[in-house]
DRENPA-3360 file (N, C-alpha, C; in nm, 2 decimals, always signed):
BEGIN
1 = MVRIGIIG = +9.15/-3.70/+17.31/+9.11/-3.84/+17.37/+9.22/-3.88/+17.42 ~ +9.18/-3.91/+17.56/+9.31/-3.96/+17.65/+9.34/-4.10/+17.67 ~ +9.45/-4.14/+17.66/+9.48/-4.26/+17.62/+9.52/-4.33/+17.81 ~ +9.41/-4.41/+17.86/+9.44/-4.46/+17.98/+9.48/-4.62/+17.96 ~ +9.61/-4.67/+18.07/+9.58/-4.79/+18.08/+9.52/-4.81/+18.23 ~ +9.48/-4.97/+18.23/+9.45/-5.00/+18.36/+9.55/-5.11/+18.45 ~ +9.60/-5.10/+18.55/+9.69/-5.21/+18.63/+9.60/-5.28/+18.68 ~ +9.56/-5.41/+18.69/+9.45/-5.41/+18.75/+9.40/-5.48/+18.67;
9 = SEGRMGRA = +9.39/-5.50/+18.51/+9.25/-5.49/+18.44/+9.18/-5.63/+18.45 ~ +9.20/-5.74/+18.45/+9.15/-5.84/+18.50/+9.07/-5.89/+18.60 ~ +9.06/-5.77/+18.69/+8.96/-5.76/+18.81/+8.82/-5.72/+18.77 ~ +8.77/-5.72/+18.87/+8.64/-5.67/+18.88/+8.62/-5.53/+18.81 ~ +8.71/-5.44/+18.89/+8.72/-5.26/+18.85/+8.80/-5.31/+18.74 ~ +8.88/-5.35/+18.74/+8.95/-5.34/+18.59/+8.84/-5.36/+18.43 ~ +8.76/-5.47/+18.48/+8.62/-5.49/+18.36/+8.57/-5.36/+18.34 ~ +8.52/-5.30/+18.48/+8.43/-5.21/+18.52/+8.51/-5.07/+18.44;
17 = LVQAIADA = +8.62/-5.06/+18.45/+8.72/-4.97/+18.42/+8.71/-4.97/+18.25 ~ +8.73/-5.06/+18.15/+8.74/-5.08/+18.03/+8.59/-5.05/+17.93 ~ +8.52/-5.06/+18.04/+8.34/-5.01/+17.99/+8.33/-4.85/+18.01 ~ +8.37/-4.84/+18.14/+8.40/-4.69/+18.18/+8.46/-4.56/+18.09 ~ +8.53/-4.59/+18.00/+8.67/-4.51/+17.90/+8.56/-4.54/+17.80 ~ +8.52/-4.66/+17.77/+8.42/-4.62/+17.65/+8.36/-4.58/+17.62 ~ +8.25/-4.53/+17.73/+8.12/-4.44/+17.77/+8.17/-4.34/+17.75 ~ +8.34/-4.31/+17.79/+8.37/-4.17/+17.81/+8.43/-4.14/+17.71;
25 = GQEYSGGA = +8.44/-4.21/+17.59/+8.46/-4.18/+17.45/+8.61/-4.10/+17.45 ~ +8.69/-4.23/+17.55/+8.89/-4.22/+17.60/+8.85/-4.32/+17.52 ~ +9.06/-4.35/+17.52/+9.12/-4.46/+17.43/+9.19/-4.57/+17.51 ~ +9.17/-4.69/+17.51/+9.13/-4.75/+17.61/+9.29/-4.82/+17.56 ~ +9.40/-4.81/+17.65/+9.61/-4.83/+17.58/+9.63/-4.92/+17.62 ~ +9.51/-5.02/+17.69/+9.59/-5.14/+17.73/+9.52/-5.15/+17.88 ~ +9.59/-5.30/+17.94/+9.67/-5.31/+18.07/+9.75/-5.45/+18.15 ~ +9.72/-5.43/+18.21/+9.90/-5.48/+18.31/+9.84/-5.55/+18.40;
33 = DKGGDVTA = +9.89/-5.69/+18.42/+9.78/-5.74/+18.60/+9.90/-5.82/+18.62 ~ +9.94/-5.91/+18.74/+10.05/-5.96/+18.81/+10.13/-6.01/+18.70 ~ +10.25/-5.97/+18.67/+10.37/-6.04/+18.61/+10.35/-5.94/+18.48 ~ +10.32/-5.88/+18.45/+10.29/-5.82/+18.35/+10.38/-5.70/+18.33 ~ +10.39/-5.62/+18.20/+10.47/-5.50/+18.17/+10.40/-5.41/+18.25 ~ +10.40/-5.30/+18.32/+10.38/-5.20/+18.34/+10.47/-5.05/+18.32 ~ +10.56/-5.07/+18.31/+10.66/-4.98/+18.21/+10.62/-4.94/+18.10 ~ +10.60/-5.08/+18.03/+10.57/-5.07/+17.86/+10.41/-4.99/+17.87;
41 = LAQASDVL = +10.33/-4.99/+17.90/+10.20/-4.97/+17.98/+10.21/-4.82/+17.98 ~ +10.29/-4.83/+18.07/+10.28/-4.64/+18.09/+10.35/-4.54/+17.93 ~ +10.44/-4.62/+17.91/+10.49/-4.55/+17.78/+10.39/-4.58/+17.71 ~ +10.30/-4.66/+17.65/+10.20/-4.62/+17.58/+10.03/-4.56/+17.61 ~ +10.07/-4.49/+17.73/+9.93/-4.44/+17.81/+9.97/-4.25/+17.82 ~ +9.86/-4.22/+17.85/+9.87/-4.10/+17.92/+9.83/-4.10/+18.03 ~ +9.80/-4.18/+18.15/+9.77/-4.22/+18.22/+9.73/-4.31/+18.25 ~ +9.78/-4.39/+18.38/+9.75/-4.50/+18.38/+9.66/-4.50/+18.54;
49 = VDFSAPAA = +9.53/-4.61/+18.59/+9.46/-4.64/+18.67/+9.49/-4.73/+18.79 ~ +9.54/-4.72/+18.90/+9.57/-4.86/+18.98/+9.48/-4.89/+19.02 ~ +9.43/-5.01/+19.01/+9.31/-5.09/+19.15/+9.41/-5.27/+19.15 ~ +9.55/-5.24/+19.12/+9.56/-5.39/+19.16/+9.55/-5.41/+19.34 ~ +9.73/-5.40/+19.40/+9.74/-5.44/+19.56/+9.84/-5.35/+19.59 ~ +9.82/-5.35/+19.74/+9.91/-5.25/+19.79/+10.07/-5.32/+19.74 ~ +10.10/-5.43/+19.73/+10.20/-5.52/+19.76/+10.30/-5.43/+19.60 ~ +10.20/-5.43/+19.49/+10.25/-5.40/+19.36/+10.27/-5.24/+19.40;
57 = LQSNLDAA = +10.26/-5.14/+19.49/+10.24/-5.00/+19.46/+10.36/-4.95/+19.45 ~ +10.48/-4.98/+19.47/+10.61/-4.92/+19.46/+10.65/-4.96/+19.34 ~ +10.64/-5.04/+19.25/+10.65/-5.08/+19.13/+10.53/-5.03/+19.05 ~ +10.47/-5.02/+19.02/+10.39/-4.91/+18.96/+10.42/-4.78/+19.01 ~ +10.45/-4.73/+19.04/+10.50/-4.59/+19.09/+10.62/-4.57/+19.01 ~ +10.71/-4.65/+19.00/+10.81/-4.66/+18.96/+10.83/-4.66/+18.83 ~ +10.72/-4.72/+18.79/+10.69/-4.71/+18.63/+10.65/-4.63/+18.58 ~ +10.60/-4.54/+18.62/+10.46/-4.44/+18.58/+10.55/-4.30/+18.60;
65 = TSAGTALV = +10.65/-4.30/+18.71/+10.77/-4.25/+18.69/+10.88/-4.16/+18.56 ~ +10.90/-4.31/+18.54/+11.00/-4.36/+18.46/+10.93/-4.29/+18.33 ~ +10.84/-4.34/+18.32/+10.80/-4.28/+18.19/+10.71/-4.16/+18.17 ~ +10.70/-4.06/+18.29/+10.66/-3.97/+18.28/+10.48/-3.92/+18.22 ~ +10.44/-4.10/+18.31/+10.29/-4.09/+18.35/+10.21/-4.04/+18.42 ~ +10.10/-3.99/+18.40/+10.07/-3.96/+18.53/+9.99/-4.08/+18.62 ~ +9.90/-4.07/+18.72/+9.86/-4.21/+18.83/+9.77/-4.11/+18.88 ~ +9.64/-4.24/+18.86/+9.56/-4.23/+18.95/+9.53/-4.34/+19.06;
73 = IGTTGLEA = +9.52/-4.35/+19.14/+9.54/-4.51/+19.23/+9.41/-4.50/+19.34 ~ +9.36/-4.60/+19.29/+9.22/-4.65/+19.34/+9.26/-4.76/+19.44 ~ +9.34/-4.84/+19.46/+9.40/-4.97/+19.59/+9.35/-4.90/+19.70 ~ +9.28/-4.99/+19.77/+9.33/-4.98/+19.91/+9.40/-5.05/+19.99 ~ +9.36/-5.10/+20.15/+9.46/-5.12/+20.22/+9.60/-5.07/+20.24 ~ +9.61/-4.95/+20.18/+9.73/-4.95/+20.22/+9.79/-4.85/+20.32 ~ +9.92/-4.82/+20.32/+9.99/-4.82/+20.51/+10.07/-4.70/+20.52 ~ +10.11/-4.69/+20.60/+10.18/-4.52/+20.58/+10.27/-4.44/+20.51;
81 = AHHVAIDI = +10.36/-4.64/+20.49/+10.46/-4.65/+20.40/+10.44/-4.64/+20.26 ~ +10.33/-4.65/+20.20/+10.29/-4.67/+20.05/+10.26/-4.47/+20.06 ~ +10.20/-4.43/+20.14/+10.16/-4.30/+20.13/+10.28/-4.17/+20.12 ~ +10.41/-4.26/+20.23/+10.51/-4.17/+20.21/+10.57/-4.23/+20.02 ~ +10.62/-4.34/+20.01/+10.64/-4.35/+19.87/+10.48/-4.27/+19.72 ~ +10.38/-4.26/+19.75/+10.35/-4.13/+19.71/+10.38/-4.01/+19.69 ~ +10.34/-4.00/+19.80/+10.44/-3.85/+19.88/+10.56/-3.81/+19.76 ~ +10.68/-3.90/+19.74/+10.78/-3.86/+19.70/+10.80/-3.89/+19.57;
89 = AGQTMAVL = +10.68/-4.00/+19.47/+10.67/-3.99/+19.36/+10.60/-3.85/+19.33 ~ +10.48/-3.82/+19.36/+10.44/-3.66/+19.35/+10.56/-3.53/+19.31 ~ +10.68/-3.58/+19.36/+10.77/-3.49/+19.35/+10.85/-3.45/+19.20 ~ +10.80/-3.56/+19.15/+10.80/-3.56/+19.01/+10.73/-3.60/+18.91 ~ +10.60/-3.59/+18.92/+10.49/-3.67/+18.86/+10.34/-3.65/+18.92 ~ +10.25/-3.65/+18.83/+10.14/-3.60/+18.84/+10.08/-3.75/+18.92 ~ +10.05/-3.75/+19.04/+9.94/-3.84/+19.10/+9.81/-3.86/+19.17 ~ +9.72/-3.92/+19.17/+9.58/-3.88/+19.27/+9.61/-4.01/+19.27;
97 = QTGNTSLG = +9.55/-3.98/+19.46/+9.57/-4.13/+19.52/+9.42/-4.08/+19.60 ~ +9.33/-4.21/+19.61/+9.20/-4.20/+19.71/+9.14/-4.29/+19.73 ~ +9.05/-4.34/+19.87/+9.03/-4.41/+19.92/+8.88/-4.49/+19.84 ~ +8.90/-4.39/+19.75/+8.73/-4.39/+19.72/+8.68/-4.30/+19.52 ~ +8.66/-4.35/+19.44/+8.64/-4.26/+19.32/+8.53/-4.27/+19.30 ~ +8.40/-4.27/+19.39/+8.29/-4.20/+19.35/+8.27/-4.05/+19.31 ~ +8.23/-4.00/+19.27/+8.21/-3.86/+19.29/+8.11/-3.81/+19.42 ~ +8.02/-3.92/+19.42/+7.92/-3.92/+19.55/+8.01/-3.92/+19.69;
105 = VTLLAHLV = +8.07/-3.98/+19.70/+8.20/-4.04/+19.80/+8.25/-3.88/+19.83 ~ +8.29/-3.88/+19.72/+8.37/-3.70/+19.71/+8.30/-3.64/+19.81 ~ +8.14/-3.60/+19.75/+8.08/-3.50/+19.77/+8.09/-3.50/+19.92 ~ +8.03/-3.65/+19.96/+7.99/-3.67/+20.13/+8.11/-3.62/+20.17 ~ +8.28/-3.67/+20.18/+8.39/-3.63/+20.24/+8.38/-3.52/+20.29 ~ +8.37/-3.43/+20.18/+8.31/-3.24/+20.17/+8.22/-3.22/+20.27 ~ +8.10/-3.28/+20.30/+8.00/-3.28/+20.38/+8.05/-3.29/+20.53 ~ +8.10/-3.37/+20.51/+8.17/-3.47/+20.66/+8.29/-3.32/+20.72;
113 = REAASRLG = +8.38/-3.33/+20.66/+8.47/-3.20/+20.70/+8.38/-3.08/+20.74 ~ +8.25/-3.05/+20.65/+8.21/-2.94/+20.70/+8.09/-2.93/+20.83 ~ +8.06/-3.07/+20.89/+8.01/-3.09/+20.98/+8.12/-3.12/+21.08 ~ +8.21/-3.21/+21.03/+8.29/-3.22/+21.18/+8.35/-3.06/+21.25 ~ +8.35/-2.98/+21.13/+8.44/-2.85/+21.13/+8.34/-2.78/+21.27 ~ +8.15/-2.75/+21.24/+8.10/-2.69/+21.29/+8.02/-2.73/+21.43 ~ +8.08/-2.91/+21.48/+8.03/-2.93/+21.57/+8.11/-3.00/+21.66 ~ +8.09/-2.94/+21.82/+8.24/-2.95/+21.86/+8.22/-3.18/+21.90;
121 = DAWDIEIV = +8.33/-3.17/+22.00/+8.33/-3.29/+21.99/+8.23/-3.39/+22.13 ~ +8.17/-3.23/+22.13/+8.05/-3.37/+22.20/+7.95/-3.42/+22.17 ~ +7.97/-3.40/+21.97/+7.90/-3.46/+21.89/+8.00/-3.59/+21.84 ~ +7.94/-3.72/+21.90/+8.05/-3.81/+21.90/+8.01/-3.87/+21.73 ~ +8.11/-3.90/+21.66/+8.07/-3.95/+21.56/+8.18/-4.11/+21.54 ~ +8.06/-4.18/+21.46/+8.09/-4.30/+21.40/+8.05/-4.35/+21.27 ~ +8.12/-4.43/+21.21/+8.13/-4.45/+21.08/+8.11/-4.58/+21.08 ~ +8.00/-4.64/+20.99/+7.97/-4.78/+20.96/+7.99/-4.79/+20.84;
129 = EMHHRMKV = +8.04/-4.91/+20.81/+8.00/-4.94/+20.65/+8.00/-5.09/+20.61 ~ +7.96/-5.12/+20.51/+7.88/-5.25/+20.52/+7.95/-5.30/+20.33 ~ +8.02/-5.37/+20.32/+8.09/-5.46/+20.18/+8.07/-5.63/+20.18 ~ +8.10/-5.63/+20.04/+8.07/-5.73/+19.98/+8.14/-5.88/+20.08 ~ +8.11/-6.01/+20.12/+8.15/-6.10/+20.13/+8.31/-6.12/+20.16 ~ +8.39/-6.10/+20.01/+8.50/-6.10/+19.93/+8.61/-6.01/+19.94 ~ +8.57/-5.89/+20.03/+8.62/-5.78/+20.07/+8.73/-5.82/+20.20 ~ +8.87/-5.77/+20.15/+8.96/-5.81/+20.23/+9.04/-5.74/+20.39;
137 = DAPSGTAL = +9.00/-5.61/+20.34/+9.05/-5.49/+20.41/+8.93/-5.45/+20.49 ~ +8.94/-5.37/+20.61/+8.86/-5.30/+20.74/+8.91/-5.26/+20.80 ~ +8.90/-5.11/+20.86/+8.78/-5.05/+20.79/+8.78/-5.06/+20.65 ~ +8.66/-5.00/+20.58/+8.72/-4.98/+20.42/+8.78/-4.88/+20.38 ~ +8.90/-4.82/+20.26/+8.96/-4.70/+20.27/+8.87/-4.61/+20.24 ~ +8.73/-4.64/+20.22/+8.61/-4.51/+20.19/+8.61/-4.50/+20.34 ~ +8.62/-4.56/+20.46/+8.54/-4.56/+20.60/+8.68/-4.46/+20.64 ~ +8.79/-4.48/+20.63/+8.91/-4.44/+20.61/+8.92/-4.29/+20.64;
145 = LLGQAAAD = +8.89/-4.31/+20.47/+8.87/-4.14/+20.42/+8.78/-4.04/+20.51 ~ +8.66/-4.12/+20.51/+8.62/-4.00/+20.58/+8.58/-3.96/+20.70 ~ +8.71/-4.08/+20.79/+8.75/-4.10/+20.92/+8.82/-3.92/+20.92 ~ +8.90/-3.95/+20.81/+9.04/-3.86/+20.83/+8.97/-3.74/+20.79 ~ +8.89/-3.72/+20.68/+8.79/-3.62/+20.69/+8.77/-3.52/+20.78 ~ +8.71/-3.62/+20.89/+8.66/-3.61/+21.02/+8.73/-3.48/+21.10 ~ +8.87/-3.56/+21.11/+8.96/-3.58/+21.18/+9.03/-3.48/+21.12 ~ +9.05/-3.40/+21.05/+9.18/-3.32/+20.95/+9.05/-3.18/+20.99;
153 = ARGIDLAS = +8.91/-3.18/+21.01/+8.81/-3.06/+21.02/+8.86/-3.03/+21.19 ~ +8.85/-3.13/+21.26/+8.89/-3.10/+21.39/+8.99/-3.07/+21.46 ~ +9.10/-3.08/+21.40/+9.25/-3.06/+21.38/+9.29/-3.18/+21.48 ~ +9.28/-3.29/+21.44/+9.32/-3.44/+21.57/+9.35/-3.51/+21.44 ~ +9.47/-3.61/+21.53/+9.52/-3.73/+21.50/+9.43/-3.85/+21.44 ~ +9.39/-3.87/+21.32/+9.30/-4.02/+21.36/+9.33/-4.13/+21.39 ~ +9.49/-4.14/+21.43/+9.50/-4.30/+21.45/+9.49/-4.29/+21.57 ~ +9.55/-4.20/+21.68/+9.51/-4.22/+21.82/+9.36/-4.17/+21.87;
161 = HRESGRSG = +9.26/-4.12/+21.80/+9.20/-4.12/+21.81/+9.04/-4.22/+21.78 ~ +9.10/-4.32/+21.68/+9.02/-4.42/+21.64/+9.01/-4.52/+21.72 ~ +8.86/-4.59/+21.74/+8.81/-4.67/+21.83/+8.75/-4.78/+21.70 ~ +8.77/-4.89/+21.69/+8.77/-5.02/+21.60/+8.76/-5.13/+21.70 ~ +8.60/-5.23/+21.60/+8.65/-5.34/+21.63/+8.58/-5.39/+21.82 ~ +8.51/-5.29/+21.84/+8.46/-5.26/+21.99/+8.38/-5.42/+22.05 ~ +8.46/-5.48/+22.14/+8.37/-5.63/+22.19/+8.44/-5.61/+22.33 ~ +8.33/-5.72/+22.43/+8.34/-5.75/+22.54/+8.34/-5.56/+22.63;
169 = NTGPRARG = +8.31/-5.55/+22.76/+8.37/-5.48/+22.87/+8.49/-5.37/+22.85 ~ +8.43/-5.24/+22.74/+8.49/-5.16/+22.66/+8.52/-5.02/+22.71 ~ +8.42/-5.03/+22.85/+8.39/-4.95/+22.91/+8.34/-4.81/+22.85 ~ +8.35/-4.63/+22.86/+8.24/-4.56/+22.80/+8.30/-4.49/+22.66 ~ +8.27/-4.46/+22.61/+8.33/-4.40/+22.48/+8.41/-4.30/+22.52 ~ +8.57/-4.26/+22.45/+8.63/-4.15/+22.49/+8.58/-4.04/+22.40 ~ +8.62/-3.92/+22.47/+8.51/-3.83/+22.41/+8.62/-3.75/+22.31 ~ +8.58/-3.72/+22.15/+8.62/-3.70/+22.04/+8.67/-3.83/+21.98;
177 = AVGFAALR = +8.66/-3.92/+22.02/+8.68/-4.07/+21.94/+8.64/-4.05/+21.80 ~ +8.67/-4.12/+21.71/+8.64/-4.17/+21.57/+8.60/-4.28/+21.61 ~ +8.47/-4.36/+21.56/+8.44/-4.48/+21.56/+8.42/-4.55/+21.41 ~ +8.47/-4.68/+21.40/+8.45/-4.77/+21.30/+8.40/-4.90/+21.33 ~ +8.24/-4.88/+21.24/+8.21/-5.06/+21.27/+8.20/-5.12/+21.08 ~ +8.26/-5.20/+21.08/+8.25/-5.25/+20.95/+8.21/-5.39/+20.94 ~ +8.07/-5.45/+20.84/+7.99/-5.54/+20.84/+8.04/-5.58/+20.69 ~ +8.01/-5.71/+20.67/+8.07/-5.82/+20.56/+7.99/-5.89/+20.53;
185 = GGTVAGDH = +7.89/-5.85/+20.37/+7.80/-6.01/+20.35/+7.75/-5.99/+20.23 ~ +7.73/-6.01/+20.12/+7.66/-6.07/+20.04/+7.75/-5.98/+19.92 ~ +7.63/-5.96/+19.80/+7.74/-5.87/+19.74/+7.73/-5.70/+19.73 ~ +7.74/-5.66/+19.84/+7.71/-5.48/+19.85/+7.82/-5.40/+19.76 ~ +7.81/-5.33/+19.74/+7.94/-5.29/+19.63/+8.00/-5.16/+19.70 ~ +7.86/-5.13/+19.83/+7.94/-5.02/+19.93/+7.88/-4.97/+20.02 ~ +7.81/-4.95/+20.15/+7.75/-4.85/+20.19/+7.80/-4.84/+20.30 ~ +7.80/-4.66/+20.33/+7.87/-4.55/+20.40/+7.75/-4.50/+20.53;
193 = SVIFAGDE = +7.77/-4.48/+20.62/+7.71/-4.38/+20.68/+7.79/-4.29/+20.78 ~ +7.77/-4.18/+20.81/+7.92/-4.11/+20.89/+7.82/-4.04/+21.01 ~ +7.77/-4.09/+21.13/+7.68/-4.06/+21.27/+7.72/-3.97/+21.34 ~ +7.68/-3.84/+21.33/+7.71/-3.73/+21.39/+7.63/-3.74/+21.52 ~ +7.65/-3.81/+21.70/+7.55/-3.83/+21.73/+7.58/-3.73/+21.86 ~ +7.47/-3.67/+21.85/+7.50/-3.53/+21.97/+7.38/-3.60/+22.09 ~ +7.36/-3.48/+22.20/+7.26/-3.55/+22.30/+7.16/-3.50/+22.25 ~ +7.08/-3.58/+22.28/+6.91/-3.60/+22.20/+6.89/-3.54/+22.07;
201 = ERITLSHN = +6.96/-3.60/+22.00/+6.96/-3.53/+21.84/+7.08/-3.63/+21.75 ~ +7.08/-3.68/+21.64/+7.15/-3.76/+21.57/+7.13/-3.67/+21.44 ~ +7.27/-3.68/+21.37/+7.29/-3.63/+21.18/+7.34/-3.74/+21.13 ~ +7.27/-3.78/+21.07/+7.38/-3.91/+20.95/+7.39/-3.88/+20.79 ~ +7.52/-3.90/+20.78/+7.53/-3.83/+20.65/+7.58/-3.96/+20.54 ~ +7.51/-4.00/+20.44/+7.52/-4.18/+20.40/+7.54/-4.20/+20.24 ~ +7.61/-4.25/+20.24/+7.61/-4.29/+20.07/+7.62/-4.43/+20.01 ~ +7.55/-4.49/+19.95/+7.48/-4.59/+19.92/+7.58/-4.63/+19.74;
209 = AENRMIFA = +7.67/-4.72/+19.76/+7.64/-4.76/+19.65/+7.62/-4.90/+19.53 ~ +7.55/-4.85/+19.44/+7.43/-4.99/+19.38/+7.53/-5.07/+19.27 ~ +7.64/-5.04/+19.24/+7.71/-5.08/+19.11/+7.85/-5.03/+19.10 ~ +7.96/-5.11/+19.16/+8.12/-5.08/+19.12/+8.13/-4.95/+18.99 ~ +8.02/-4.97/+18.88/+8.06/-4.88/+18.78/+8.08/-4.71/+18.84 ~ +8.01/-4.70/+18.94/+7.99/-4.55/+18.97/+8.17/-4.54/+19.02 ~ +8.25/-4.63/+19.07/+8.38/-4.62/+19.10/+8.47/-4.59/+18.95 ~ +8.41/-4.71/+18.83/+8.47/-4.64/+18.71/+8.51/-4.56/+18.71;
217 = RGAVQAAA = +8.38/-4.50/+18.66/+8.32/-4.33/+18.57/+8.39/-4.22/+18.64 ~ +8.42/-4.26/+18.80/+8.45/-4.16/+18.87/+8.68/-4.15/+18.86 ~ +8.67/-4.26/+18.85/+8.85/-4.27/+18.84/+8.86/-4.23/+18.67 ~ +8.78/-4.28/+18.53/+8.79/-4.21/+18.43/+8.76/-4.08/+18.44 ~ +8.69/-4.01/+18.55/+8.72/-3.86/+18.54/+8.80/-3.78/+18.54 ~ +8.86/-3.87/+18.71/+8.92/-3.89/+18.81/+9.09/-3.89/+18.65 ~ +9.15/-3.96/+18.57/+9.25/-3.97/+18.48/+9.23/-3.85/+18.38 ~ +9.15/-3.85/+18.33/+9.10/-3.72/+18.21/+9.13/-3.63/+18.28;
225 = WLVGKPAG = +9.15/-3.55/+18.38/+9.12/-3.42/+18.43/+9.28/-3.41/+18.50 ~ +9.35/-3.54/+18.55/+9.53/-3.54/+18.58/+9.61/-3.51/+18.48 ~ +9.56/-3.56/+18.38/+9.65/-3.57/+18.22/+9.65/-3.40/+18.21 ~ +9.82/-3.39/+18.18/+9.87/-3.24/+18.19/+9.89/-3.14/+18.32 ~ +9.84/-3.23/+18.39/+9.88/-3.17/+18.57/+10.01/-3.14/+18.60 ~ +10.06/-3.06/+18.65/+10.19/-3.05/+18.72/+10.24/-3.14/+18.81 ~ +10.40/-3.20/+18.86/+10.38/-3.34/+18.92/+10.34/-3.25/+19.07 ~ +10.28/-3.36/+19.15/+10.21/-3.34/+19.29/+10.12/-3.41/+19.33;
233 = RYTMEQVL = +10.04/-3.39/+19.41/+9.96/-3.52/+19.49/+9.87/-3.47/+19.55 ~ +9.77/-3.49/+19.45/+9.60/-3.45/+19.41/+9.49/-3.53/+19.45 ~ +9.38/-3.50/+19.47/+9.28/-3.56/+19.51/+9.15/-3.53/+19.42 ~ +9.08/-3.64/+19.54/+8.91/-3.64/+19.42/+8.84/-3.49/+19.44 ~ +8.86/-3.47/+19.55/+8.79/-3.31/+19.60/+8.80/-3.21/+19.51 ~ +8.96/-3.24/+19.43/+9.02/-3.08/+19.33/+8.94/-3.18/+19.18 ~ +8.91/-3.29/+19.18/+8.82/-3.34/+19.01/+8.72/-3.22/+19.04 ~ +8.66/-3.25/+19.16/+8.50/-3.17/+19.17/+8.54/-3.03/+19.16;
241 = GL = +8.62/-2.98/+19.22/+8.67/-2.80/+19.24/+8.61/-2.77/+19.35 ~ +8.57/-2.89/+19.48/+8.58/-2.88/+19.59/+8.65/-2.77/+19.71;
% end
């Protein structure tokens, strides 16, 4: 039985994680929220799952590193500096970071990578995502994950090929660009579609999340898998053996 601690336990994802831990037959070792003692939680756990906020990432990494506890990071809205910090932590601890812990989305990213690697840049890539009205970041971490998968497959830099938030007279679409469109409303848990648009044909790869429990179950599976792994930065694709 793996002892799993939750950073951000009082949020919606935190509550779903508590249920997923019980469903998986693992042990819930406790939670820490804003102002909580993450170091004590890390010492009482085999692995931590972090669904808190980008601003708390560095302190959470420090707590996990000092305790020698593995860490799964599902927090979205991370910037380049956060990823540098994760890379540094991965030199001394096992850490898994992802924009989406769903096993279905993980497989979708794999399929996007396969499609992008086989279709030339004459096929335009557009990523459309929709989330609930309370989501604060856009594009979603999942959309960026899918865009990165496509960019990696084509050997291009996503930041310099990304097109988002088109409005007004934008001119024609740049060849090889990866487009993003973000929709917000209602209580949508998360819908993502990657459209490959060629001349007179289209391929659409999609995933629809019906409940946030899918993210919680994937995170718990990732946490159990990560325990005992040597220091390094891991991915959800590795959890699925892709």
